[in-house]
VOTITI-184788 format. One record per atom (N, C-alpha, C): x, y, z. Coordinates in steps of 0.2 Angstrom, whole numbers, plus 5000, padded with zeros to 4 digits. Layout:
N
XYZ;...
***
This chain:
732
509059465732;509659495729;510359465731;510359455738;510959425741;511059355738;510459325738;510559255735;510759255728;510559305724;510759305717;511559315717;511759365721;512459375721;512959315723;512659275728;512959215730;513059165724;512459165720;512459115715;512959135709;513059205708;513559235703;514259215705;514459225712;515059205715;515259135714;514759085715;514859015714;514958995707;514559035703;514659015695;515359035693;515559095695;516259115693;516759075696;516759055702;517259005705;517258945702;516658915700;516658845697;516858855690;516758915686;517058915680;517858915680;518058955685;518858955685;519058885687;518758855691;518958785692;518958735686;518458745682;518358705676;518958725671;519058795670;519558815666;520258785668;520358785675;520958765678;521058685677;520558655677;520558585676;520758565669;520458605664;520658595657;521358615656;521658655660;522358675658;522858635662;522658575665;523058525668;522958455665;523558425663;523458355660;523758305665;523558245664;523858195669;524358155665;524958145668;525558115665;525658045668;525557995665;525757925668;526557925669;526757915675;527457915676;527757845674;528257845669;528657785667;529257775671;529457715670;530057695674;530657735672;531057755676;531657795675;531557865674;530957895674;530757965673;530857995680;531058065679;531158105685;530758165684;530658205689;530258265688;530558315684;531258315684;531658355679;531458335672;531558275670;531358255664;530658265661;530258255666;529458275664;529358345663;529658385667;529658455667;529858485660;530458455658;530758475651;530258455646;529958395646;529558365641;528958415640;528658445645;528058485644;528258555645;528858575646;529058645646;528758685651;528758655657;528558695663;529058685669;529058725674;529558725679;529358665684;529958645687;529858585692;529458615698;529458675700;529058705705;528358695704;528158715698;527458705696;527158635697;527558585695;527358515696;527358505703;527858525707;527858515715;527158545718;526958605716;526358635719;525758595717;525758565712;525158525710;525158455713;525758435715;525858365717;526258355723;525958375729;526358375735;526658305736;527258315739;527658255740;528158235734;527958255728;528358245722;529058265722;529158315727;529858345727;530358295731;530058245734;530458195738;530458135733;529958105731;529958045727;529358035722;529458005716;528857995712;528957915710;528357885709;528357815707;528157795701;528457755697;528257725691;527557695691;527057715686;526457685687;525857735689;526157785693;525657835696;525657895691;525257945693;525057995688;525258065692;525558105687;525758175690;525258225686;525058275689;524658325686;525158375684;525058395677;525558445674;525158505672;525358565674;525058625671;525358635664;524958655660;525158675653;525558745654;526058755650;526458815650;525958875648;526058935652;525658995650;524858975649;524658925653;523958905652;523458955652;523559005655;523059055655;522859085649;523359085644;523159115637;523459075632;523459015633;523758965627;523258915626;523258895619;522758835617;523258775616;523858775618;524258715616;524058655619;524058605614;523858535616;524458495615;524658455620;525258415619;525058335620;525358295616;525258225617;525958195615;525958125615;526658095614;526858105607;526458115602;526758125595;526558185592;526158225596;525958295593;525958355597;526158405595;526158475598;525658515594;525158545597;524658585593;524558655596;524658705591;524558775593;524958795598;525658785598;526058815603;526258885600;526258925605;526358995603;527159015605;527559035601;528259045602;528259105607;528759095612;528859155617;529459195615;529459255618;530059295617;530759265619;531259265615;531859235617;531959165615;531459125613;531459055611;531859055604;532158995603;532558985597;532358915594;532458915587;532358845584;532658785587;533358805589;533658745592;533358725599;533158775603;532858755609;532158725608;531758745603;531158715602;531258645599;531758635595;531858565592;532058515598;532458535603;532558495608;531958485613;531558535614;531058535618;530458485615;530358485609;529858445606;530158375603;530858365604;531158305602;531158295594;531158345590;531258335583;531858385581;532058365574;532558405572;532358475569;532858525569;532658585566;532358585559;532658535555;532358525548;531658505548;531458465553;530758435554;530358495556;530558535561;530158595563;530058645558;530558655553;530458695548;529958665542;530058605541;529658565536;528858575538;528758565544;528058575546;527758645548;528258685548;528058755549;528458805545;528258805538;528658845534;528758915535;528258945539;528259015541;528859035545;529258985548;529759005553;530458995549;530458975543;531058955540;531559015539;531259075537;531659135537;531859165544;531359165548;531459195555;530959165560;531159145566;530659135571;530559195575;529859205576;529659265579;529159245585;529259285590;528759285596;528059285593;527559245595;526859245593;526759195587;527259175584;527159115579;526859055582;526359025578;526058965581;526458905578;526658855582;526958795580;526558735581;526558695575;526258635576;526758575573;526758525577;527258465575;526858405576;526958365571;526758295571;527358245570;527558215575;528158175575;528058105571;527458095569;527358035565;527458045558;527558105556;527658125549;528458115548;528558085542;529258065541;529658135538;530258145541;530658205539;530858195531;530758245527;530958245520;531658255520;531958225515;532658235513;532758295509;532858355512;532858415508;533658435507;533858415501;534558435499;534458455492;534958505490;534958535483;535358485479;535358505473;535758465468;536458485469;536858435469;537558445471;537758435478;537258415482;537358405489;537158335492;537458325497;537258255500;537158255508;536658225510;536558225517;536758165520;537258175526;537558115529;537058075533;537058005532;536657965536;537157915540;536857885545;537157845549;537657795546;538257785548;538757735546;539157765540;538957815537;539357845531;540057875533;540457865528;541157895529;541357935523;541857975524;542058025518;542257975512;542557925514;542857875509;542257845505;541757825509;541157795505;540757845501;540657905504;540357965500;540757975494;541357985494;541758005488;541757955483;541757885485;541657835480;540957835477;540457845481;539757855478;539757905472;540057965473;539958015468;540558015463;541057975464;541557965459;542058025460;542158045466;542658105467;543158075472;543758115473;544258085478;544058115485;544358085490;544258105497;544458185498;545058195494;545358255495;544958315492;544558295486;544158345483;543558355487;543258305491;542758315495;542858355501;543458345504;543658375510;543858455508;544158465503;544358525501;543658575500;543158545497;542558585496;542158595502;542258555507;541858555513;542258565519;542858595518;543358605524;543158645529;542758695528;542558745533;542058715538;541658665536;541158635540;541358565543;541858535540;542058465542;542358455549;542858505551;543158495557;543458425557;543358395563;543558325564;543058275563;542458295563;541858245564;541458245558;541258195556;540758185550;540058175554;539658225554;539058225558;538458195554;538058155557;537458125555;536958185553;536658185547;536258245545;536558305542;537258305542;537658355539;537558355532;537458415529;537458425521;538158435518;538358395514;539058405511;538958435504;539358475501;539358495494;539758445490;539558415485;539858365481;540158405475;540858405474;541158445469;541058415462;541258455457;541258425450;541858385449;541758315448;542258265448;542758285442;542558325437;542958335431;543358395432;543358435438;543758495439;544458475440;544858515439;545658505440;545758545447;546058515452;546058545458;546758565460;546758635462;547358665465;548058655462;548158665456;548758675453;549058735456;549758745456;550058805459;549758865456;549558915461;549258975459;548458975458;548158915460;547458905460;547258885467;546558905468;546258885474;545558865473;545358805477;544658785476;544258815482;543758845480;543258885484;542958835489;542958845495;542558805500;541958835502;541558795505;540858815508;541058865514;540758925513;540858975518;541359035516;541759015511;542259065508;541859125506;542159185507;541859255504;542359285500;542159325495;542659365491;543159405495;542859435500;543259485505;543759445508;543659385511;544059345515;544659315510;544459295504;544959265499;545359325497;545159385495;545559435493;546059455499;545859455505;546259465511;546759415511;546559345511;547059295512;547559295507;547459305500;547959305495;548159375493;548059425498;548459485497;548259525490;547559525489;547259555483;546659595484;546459635480;545859675481;545259625478;544659645480;544159605477;544059615469;544259675467;544259695460;544759655456;545359645459;545859605456;545559525455;545259505461;545059435461;544559425456;544059475455;543559465450;543759475443;544259515442;544559525435;544859465433;545259425437;545559365435;545059305435;544559315438;544059255439;543359285437;543159295431;542559325429;541959285431;542059215432;541459175433;541259185440;541559215445;541359225451;541059295452;541059335447;540759405448;540059405450;539659365447;538959365449;538859325456;539159275457;539159235463;539759195464;539959185470;540559145472;540259085475;540459025472;540158965475;540658915477;540458865482;540958815483;541058765477;541658755476;541858715470;542158755465;542058815465;542358865460;543158855460;543458855455;544258855454;544458925452;544858955456;544959025455;545759035454;545959085450;546659105449;546859145455;547359135459;547559175464;548259205463;548559195457;549159235455;549059305455;549459345458;549359425458;549559445451;549159495448;549359525441;550059545441;550259545435;550959565434;551159635436;550659685435;550759755437;550759765444;550759715448;550759715455;551359685458;551859665454;552459635456;552859685461;552859745459;553259795463;552959795470;552359795471;552059795477;552259735481;552259675478;552359615481;553059615483;553559635479;554259645481;554359685487;553959745487;554059785493;553759755499;553259715499;553059675505;553559625507;553859595503;554359545505;554959575508;555159635505;555759665509;555559695516;554859715516;554659745522;554659685528;554459625525;554459565530;555159555532;555659555528;556359535529;556659585534;556459655533;556859705537;556459735543;555859705544;555359735549;555659715556;555459755560;555459745567;554859735570;554459685568;553759685570;553659645576;553059665580;552859635586;552159605585;552159535586;551459515585;551059525592;550359525591;549959535596;550059475601;550059485608;550159435612;549459415615;548959455614;548259445616;548059375613;547759335618;547559265616;546959265611;546559305611;545959305606;545659245605;545459205611;545059145611;544359175612;543859125610;543159145611;542959145618;542459175620;542259185627;542159125631;542059065628;541959005632;542658965632;543158985630;543858955631;543958905626;543558885621;543758835617;544258855612;544758805610;545258815606;544958825598;545358855594;545058865588;545358815583;545558755585;545958715581;545558655579;545258605582;545058545579;544358525582;544358465585;543658435586;543158475590;543258495596;542758525599;542858605599;543258625594;543458695593;543058725588;543158795588;542858835583;543258895582;543358915575;543758975574;543359035574;543559095577;543159155578;543259195572;542759195567;542759225561;542459295561;542159315566;541759375566;542259435566;542859435568;543359485569;543959475565;544159525561;544759515557;545359535562;545859485563;546359485567;546959515564;547259575566;547859605563;548459585567;549059585564;549659575567;550059635567;550059665573;550459725574;551159715573;551559765571;552259755569;552659825572;552859815578;553259875581;553959855584;553959805587;554559795591;554959725589;554659665588;555059605588;555159585581;555759565579;555859545573;555559475571;555459465565;555259395562;555859365559;555859295559;556359265556;556059205552;556459175547;556259125543;556259055548;555759015547;555758955551;555558895546;555858845546;555758785542;555258735546;554658725543;554158685546;554458605546;554458575552;554658515553;554158455552;554358395551;553858345550;553458335557;552858325556;552358315562;552058375565;552358435563;552058495566;551458515563;550958535567;550358555565;550258635566;549658655563;549458725563;549458745571;549158705575;549058715582;549658715585;550158675584;550758675588;551258735585;551158755579;551558805577;551258875580;550658875581;550358935584;550558945592;550658885595;550858885602;551658905602;552058875597;552758895597;552858965596;552358995592;552459065591;552159115596;551759085601;551359115606;550859165602;550559145597;550059175593;549459135593;548859175591;548259135589;548359105582;547959055581;547959025574;547859085569;547359125570;547159175566;547759225564;548059245570;548659285569;549159255565;549359195566;549859155563;549759155555;549059135553;548859125546;548859195543;548759255547;548759315544;549459335542;549959315546;550659325545;550959285539;550659225539;550859175534;550259145530;549959175525;549359155522;549359085519;549859065517;549958995514;549758945520;549758955526;549658905531;548858895531;548458945528;547758935528;547558875524;547958865519;547858805514;548158745517;548758745519;549058675521;549758695525;549858645529;550558645533;550958595531;551458615527;551958565523;552658565526;552858505528;553558505531;554058525526;554458565528;554958595523;554858665521;554158685521;554058755520;554358805524;554558865522;554758915526;554258965528;554158985534;553659035536;553959085541;553659135542;553859195547;553659175554;554159175558;553959165565;554359215570;554059235575;554359285580;555059255582;555559305582;556259275584;556259255591;555959285596;555959265603;555659195604;555159185600;554759125601;555159065598;555659075593;555959015590;556659025590;556959045596;557659055597;558058985596;557658935597;557958865597;557858835590;557558865586;557358825580;557258875574;557658925573;557658965567;558158935562;558058965556;558558935550;559258975551;559758935552;560458965554;560858955548;561458985548;561958975542;562258905542;562258875548;562558805548;562058755548;561358775546;560858725545;560758675551;560858705557;560858655563;560058635564;559958575566;559258555567;558958585572;558358595572;557958635577;557558585581;557358605587;556858565591;556158585590;555758535591;555058555591;554658535598;554258575600;553858565606;553158555605;553058505601;552358485599;551958455605;551358455605;550958435610;551158365612;551258315607;551358245608;552058245612;552558285611;553158285614;553058305621;552658355623;552558375630;552158325634;551758285631;551358245635;551658175635;552258165632;552558095633;553258105634;553458145639;554158155640;554458095643;554158045646;554357985648;554057935644;554357925638;554057875633;554157805635;554657795639;554857725641;554257695645;553757735648;553257705651;552757675646;552757695640;552357675634;552757645628;553357625629;553757595624;553357545619;552957505623;552557455619;552057485614;551857545616;551357575611;551657615606;552257655608;552557695603;552957665598;553257605600;553757565596;553457535590;552757525590;552457485584;551857515581;551857575580;551357615577;551257605570;550657595567;550557585560;550257655558;550657695554;550357755552;550057755545;550157695542;549857695535;549157675535;548957635539;548257605539;547757645543;547257665540;546757715544;546257665548;546057705553;545557675558;544957715559;544457695562;543857735563;543757745571;543657805573;543457825580;542857865580;542357835585;541757865585;541657895592;541257955593;541057975600;540357975600;540057945606;539357945607;539157995612;538858045610;538758105615;538058135614;537858175619;537258215618;537358275613;537958295611;538058355607;538158335599;537958375595;538058365588;538758415587;539058405581;539658445580;539458515580;538858535577;538658605577;538558635584;538358595589;538258615595;538858625599;539358575597;540058585600;540358645598;540258665592;540658725589;540358795591;539658795593;539258855594;539258865602;539558925604;539558935611;538858955613;538458975609;537758995611;537358925612;537458875607;537058815608;537358775614;537958775615;538258745621;537958775628;537958845628;537758875634;537058855635;536658855630;535958845630;535858765633;536258725631;536158655633;536358645640;536958685642;537158675649;536658705654;536358765651;535858795656;535258745657;535058705652;534558665653;534758605657;535358585657;535558525661;536358535662;536458555668;537158575670;537658515669;537358455669;537758395669;538158395662;537858425657;538158425650;538858465650;539058505655;539658535655;540258485655;540158425659;540658375659;540858345652;540358345648;540458315641;540858365637;540758435638;541158485635;541858475637;541958475644;542658465647;542958405644;542558345643;542858285641;543158295633;542758335629;542958345622;543558395622;543558435627;544158485627;544858445628;544758395633;545358355634;545458305628;544958285625;545058235619;545358275613;545258345613;545458385607;546258385608;546558385614;547258385614;547558315613;547158265615;547458195613;547458185605;546858215602;546858205595;547358245591;547558305594;548058335591;548758305592;548858275598;549458235599;549558175594;548958145593;548958085589;549158105582;548858165579;548958185573;549758205572;550058235577;550758245577;551158185576;550958125578;551258065577;551058035570;550758075566;550458045560;550057985560;549657975565;549257925566;548657935561;548357885558;547857885552;547257865555;546757915556;546057895559;545557945556;544957925556;544357965555;543957965560;543658025562;543258035568;542558045566;542058015569;541358025568;540958035575;540558085575;540158105580;539458075580;539258035585;538558005585;538158045590;537658075589;537258115594;536758065596;536758045603;536457995606;535657995606;535358065606;534658065606;534358065599;534858055594;534558045587;534457965586;534557925591;534557855590;533957825594;533457795590;532857765594;532957695594;533257665590;533357595590;534157575589;534257525585;534957505585;535357555580;535957545580;536457585575;536857535571;536857545564;537157505560;537757545557;538357525558;538957565556;539257525550;539257555545;539557535539;540257565538;540757535541;541457565541;541857535535;542357575533;542857565528;543457535531;543557535538;544157525541;544057455545;544657425546;544657355549;544557365556;544857415559;544757425567;544357485568;543857485573;543457545575;543357535582;543257595585;543157605592;542657655593;542157645598;541657695599;541757715607;541857775608;541957805615;541257825618;541057795623;540457815626;540557845633;540657915634;540757945640;540057965644;540057945650;539557965655;538857955653;538657895650;537957885649;537657875655;537057905656;536657905662;536457835664;536257795659;535957725660;536257685655;536757645657;537057595652;536557555648;535957535651;535557495648;535157525642;535257595642;534957625636;535357635630;535957605631;536457605625;536157565619;536157585613;535857545608;536357495605;535957445603;536357385600;536757415593;537357395593;537757425587;537957365582;537757365576;537957315571;538457345566;539057315565;539557345561;539757285556;539957305550;540257265545;540957245547;541257285551;541957275553;542057265561;542657245563;542857235570;542657305574;542357295579;542157355583;542157345590;542457395594;542557395601;542157455604;541757435610;541457495613;541857515619;541957575620;542357595626;541957635631;541857595637;541357625642;541757665647;541557735647;541957775651;541357805656;541357765662;540857785667;540157785665;539957735660;539357725657;538957665660;539257625663;538957565666;538557525661;538957515655;538657465650;538757395652;538257355651;538357285654;538557235648;538357255642;538457205636;538457245630;538857225625;538957255619;538757215613;538357165615;538157115609;538757075607;538957065601;539457035598;540157075598;540057135600;540657185600;541057175606;541657195606;542057195612;541957255616;541857245623;541657295627;542357305632;542557375632;543157395636;542957435641;542957425647;542857465653;543457505655;543457565653;544157605654;544257625661;543757635665;543757645672;543757585676;544157575681;544157515685;543457505689;543057455688;542457445691;542457445698;541957455702;541957465709;542157395712;541957335709;542257275712;542957265712;543357295707;544057295707;544357345712;544057395713;544257445718;544157415725;543657385727;543557345733;544057295734;544157255729;544557195730;545257215731;545557265728;546257285729;546357325735;545757355738;545857385744;545857335750;545457285749;545357235754;546057195754;546357185748;546957145748;547457175752;547557245751;548057275755;547857275762;547257285765;547157285772;547257215775;547057165771;547157095773;547857075775;548357105771;549057085772;549357125778;548957165781;549257205787;549057175793;549557175798;549357145805;548957195809;548257195808;547857245811;547157215812;546857245817;546157235818;545657275813;545157235810;544757265805;544057265808;543757325808;543057345810;542757375804;542157345803;541757375797;541157405800;541057475798;540457515801;539957525795;539357505797;538857515792;538157545795;537757585791;537157605794;536557565792;536757505789;536257455787;536257395791;535657365791;535657305796;536157255794;536257245787;536857205785;537257245781;537957245782;538357285778;538357265771;538357315767;538257305760;538757255757;539357265759;539957225756;540157175761;539657145765;539957105770;540257035767;539957005762;540156945759;540856955757;541057005753;541657025750;542157035756;541957065761;542457085766;542657015770;542156975772;542256915775;542656865772;542556865765;542956825761;543756845761;543856905761;544556935761;544856935768;544356955773;544656955780;544156925785;544156855786;543656815790;543556845797;544056875800;544056895807;543756965808;543556995802;543257065803;542657075808;542657125811;542057135816;541557185812;540957175813;540457215810;540057255815;540057325815;539657365819;539157405815;538557415818;538057455815;537957525819;537857575815;537657645818;536957655815;536657705819;535957725817;536057775811;535457795808;535457835802;535857895802;535957925808;536357985809;537157965810;537257905811;537957885812;538257875819;537757865823;537957865830;537957785833;538557765836;538557705839;538157695845;538057625847;537757615853;538257625859;538057635865;538557645870;539057595871;539657615871;540257565871;540357515866;539957525861;540057475855;540757485852;540957545850;541557555847;542157535851;542157555858;542657545862;542757465863;542257425863;542257355864;542557325857;542457355852;542757325846;543457345844;543757395847;544357425845;544857375850;545457375847;546057335850;546557385852;546757395858;547257445860;547957425859;548057355857;548757335856;548857325849;548457345844;548557335837;548257395833;548557405827;548257455823;547557435821;547057485821;546357465820;546157505813;546057455808;545757485802;544957485802;544657545802;543957555802;543657565795;543357515792;543057525785;542357545786;542257605783;541557645783;541257625777;540657585778;540257565772;539657595772;539657665770;539057705770;539157755764;538557775761;538557825756;538357895759;538157895766;537857955768;538358005772;538358065770;538858115773;538758125780;538158125782;537958135790;538258075794;538258015791;538557955794;539257965794;539557985789;540357995788;540558045794;540158105794;540358155799;540358125806;539758095808;539658075815;540158015817;540257975812;540657915813;541357935814;541657975810;542358005810;542458045817;541958085819;541958115825;542058065831;541658015831;541757965836;542457935836;542657915830;543357885829;543857935832;543857995830;544358045832;544358055840;543758045843;543758045850;544157985854;544257935850;544557875853;545357875851;545557925847;546257925845;546757925851;546557955857;547057955862;547257885865;546757845864;546857775867;546957715862;546757735856;546857685850;547157705844;547557665841;547857685834;547357665829;547057715826;546457705821;546657735814;546457695809;546457725802;545857705799;545557755795;544957755792;545057725785;544557685782;544657655776;543957655772;544057685765;543457675761;543657635755;543157595753;543357545748;543157565741;542857625740;542657645733;542857725733;543057745728;543157815727;542457855728;541957825726;541257855726;541057875733;541357835738;541157845745;541457905748;541957935745;542258005747;541658055747;541558095752;541058145752;541258195747;540758235745;540858285740;541258335742;541658375738;542058425740;541758475744;542058505749;541758555753;541258535758;541058475758;540558445763;540858425769;541558395768;541958375774;542658405773;542858425779;543558455779;544058395778;544558405774;545058355773;545558345779;545458395784;545758385790;545558315794;544958295793;544758235795;545158175792;545258185785;545558135782;546258125784;546558185786;547258175788;547358155795;546858175799;546958145806;546858075807;546358045803;546157975803;546557935798;547057975794;547557935789;547157895784;546657925781;546157895777;546457855771;546257795770;546557755765;545957745760;546057755753;545557745748;545857735741;545457695737;545757685730;545557745726;546057755721;545957815716;546057795709;545657805705;545757795698;546257835695;546357895697;546857945695;547357955699;547957965696;548557985701;548458055703;548458065710;548358135712;548858185711;548758245712;549258305712;549558305719;550058265720;550358255727;550758325729;551158345724;551558405726;551358465722;550758465720;550458525716;550858535710;551258485708;551558495701;551158475696;551058525691;550658515685;550958465680;550558425677;550858375672;550858415665;551258395660;551258425654;550658435651;550158385652;549458395649;549158455652;549158455659;548858515663;549158585661;549758585659;550058645657;549758665650;549758615646;549558625639;548758645639;548358615643;547658625644;547558695646;547958715652;547858785654;548058835649;548558825645;548758875640;548258885635;547858835633;547358835628;546758865631;546458845637;545858855639;545858905645;546458925648;546458975653;546158945660;546058885660;545858855667;546158785668;546158765674;546458695675;545958645672;546258585670;545758535667;545358505673;544758495672;544358455677;544458385676;544158345681;544258275680;543958245673;543458275671;543158245664;543658265659;543958325659;544458335654;545058295654;545258275660;545858225661;545658155658;545058135659;544758075656;544758075649;544558135646;544458145639;545158135636;545658165639;546358165636;546658095636;546658065643;547058005644;546657945640;546057935640;545657885637;545757885629;545557945627;545657955619;546357945617;546857965620;547557955617;547657885618;547557855623;547657785624;547357735619;546657755617;546357715612;546657725605;546757785604;547057805597;547757765596;548157765602;548757725601;548657655600;548157625604;548057555604;547757535597;547357575594;546957555588;547457565582;548057595583;548557605578;549057555578;549057505582;549557455582;549557405576;550157375575;550157325570;549757265572;549657255578;549257195580;548557215581;548157165583;547457175583;547257215589;546757255589;546557295595;546457255601;546157195601;546057155607;546757125610;547157115605;547857095608;548157145612;548057215610;548357265615;548057265622;547457245622;547157245629;547457185633;547657135630;547857075633;548657075635;548957115631;549757115632;550057185634;549757235633;550057305634;549757345640;550157365644;549957405650;550257475648;549857525649;550057595647;549957645653;550257705653;550157755658;550257815655;549757865656;549757925653;549757985659;549458045658;549558095663;549358075670;548758045670;548458035677;548257955677;548057925672;547757855672;548257805670;548257745672;548557685670;548057635667;548257595662;547757555659;548057485658;547757435662;547957365662;547357325662;547257305656;546557265655;546657195656;546057165659;545957095660;545357075658;545257015655;544656985652;544256965658;543656995659;543256975665;542656935663;542456935657;541856905654;541956895647;541456855644;541556855636;541456915633;541956935629;542056995625;542057065630;542157055636;542257105641;542957115644;543257175643;543857185647;543857245651;544157235657;544057295662;544757315664;544857375665;545457405667;545557395675;546057365677;546157335684;546657385687;546957435684;547457475687;547157535691;547457545697;547257595701;547757615706;547657665710;548157685715;547757685722;548157655726;547957655733;548257715737;547857765739;548057825742;547957825750;548357865753;548357875760;548457945762;547957975766;548158045769;548558035775;549058085775;549458085781;549458155784;549558155791;549458225794;550058275792;550658245790;551158285788;551258295781;551258245777;551358245770;550758255766;550158255769;549558275765;549258205762;549558185756;549358125753;549858085750;549858025751;550457975748;550157915744;550557895740;550357825736;550557765740;550057725742;550257665746;550457615742;550057605736;550157545732;550057575725;550557565720;550457595713;550257525709;549557515708;549357455705;549057475698;
***
């Protein structure tokens, strides 16, 4: 009996082991893959992989194999391969957007192969995906799906309609970006558009919203437009003139506006994530009806001036865009210079309509961000506002994801590094609004980088085009771009090495330029130079010896400790000693600087870093060490020396309620600079060779460093001081 019991136990254990083995798959590690990337591919936690693969938490090697547990393997029959996902059971809380990113297919492809989820995705649904199946082009009659390289102008010409007609019908979804895969409504080219008293219905319009916008009831709207009674459709042309029997009400409303002592809401009414409701990376909160309260402050007539935008007017009024358009419904349709609108008296004390018709001043974004236009006279003096140009953003986000706070949060939760892309586009938003206030003519297109598996063909209608590529993890993965027009690639910390036949512009000064300019400064001082490294051979020994032949080299151990008396023997008590620390390890920084501070009683020592990236991360090292050792380092950005905010920072804080991050600053400065350069009367390349510019934090002085490659060579050399905090040593 005992033997039988033992056999039963062995059988059960062996069965469990067999089942466990069946629920584990072997994944061959490819070059460039990380445990994080692999865990996302299979939908399992990193800890689950670590448990099955001891040592993988430290390092994994290409060519070896990782054991991967299947998600919910105890009760799932899911089978995953490179091109197929079979019998995946939907979990509670999962969304189509999340599954599409997880499986590497579009939502349309997910729905195409799983029709039962089109109406609603529910927990328990079984999903099957075959990536080898081609996605169907599912568009209805009168619609067009945007493909790579298309522009509004090209689409309008294809269907025989004007760009204005196309943008009018699709205004609610176009924003600033024409998104690959986006479905546009094609209007009837025979329609007559927007005569006085008429309105062209756009995608997303409802009878309730239109009635509210034009101060009518839904019954009045339907009575004047019988063709919308059954259904309101994008492309319908409707009569928005109020019926004659309502003239008395209209007059009463006008008199109420003129004699009112109304007080607008001062509540900001931004959405929860802080995005502005205006343009590129923004979204309008449509779920709530915003009312303008009227109790205390008078409204006055205000004449819209040239270059003013809906965004700048809302800032001037200290109101949200929704509040301002509620007060002035005609602003929902267009912002026309010369039109008279209602504005709060206190907000426009310098710009109301007066009896002597005195000219008013405007505080547009572009004015506030360029108070010292003499810095950029070469750019502002020769702008061409008549000719349009193309601007592209290469990003992990689609326009839908940028507009949706839910999708953004989901992406950031999956990869916190995505937050800097959002910050970048918030800064770019302000730059774009500034460029629009200057009447610059450009069209913006968003290219989602994970939609591209091979090269990209851009068929542009414009002579000059620029593609901004921020924060690409591996520049070697950047696809080859072929264009029918002149095209420039703008590298923003993406480490792109080649752009084929296109011009490559490195907007951030490369590390070799940071090193060279730092060494140039040190070599011109009468000082002893000591290089400290934790490597057998200092990483930058060749560059340092070329600039400073008499430099001394010392090695510390992996913890940053010197050999006995090595530091004292190298220091010179009769001269200033520059100590260049050539290490990326924080522990080496801490212990080396401790040793240096212990020698300050007998020697004059200053610490030097040759790259911004060698600065320890914030909160890892006290800045008191920097001040005591009078740290010298190169900086791409001009620092906030006196804690005085720039105009851009004030504008950003007003919109988003937070100070701009480094990524947001890059988004503003680089985008504005490129828009100004591409809008010159001369060629884009000529601006790189002849024009130096300076914006809120960055300077741009480009030099040709290779065939078709230009690098920004302008940076600031900074020094910490025990009394003044931080100063600019050399403004280069």
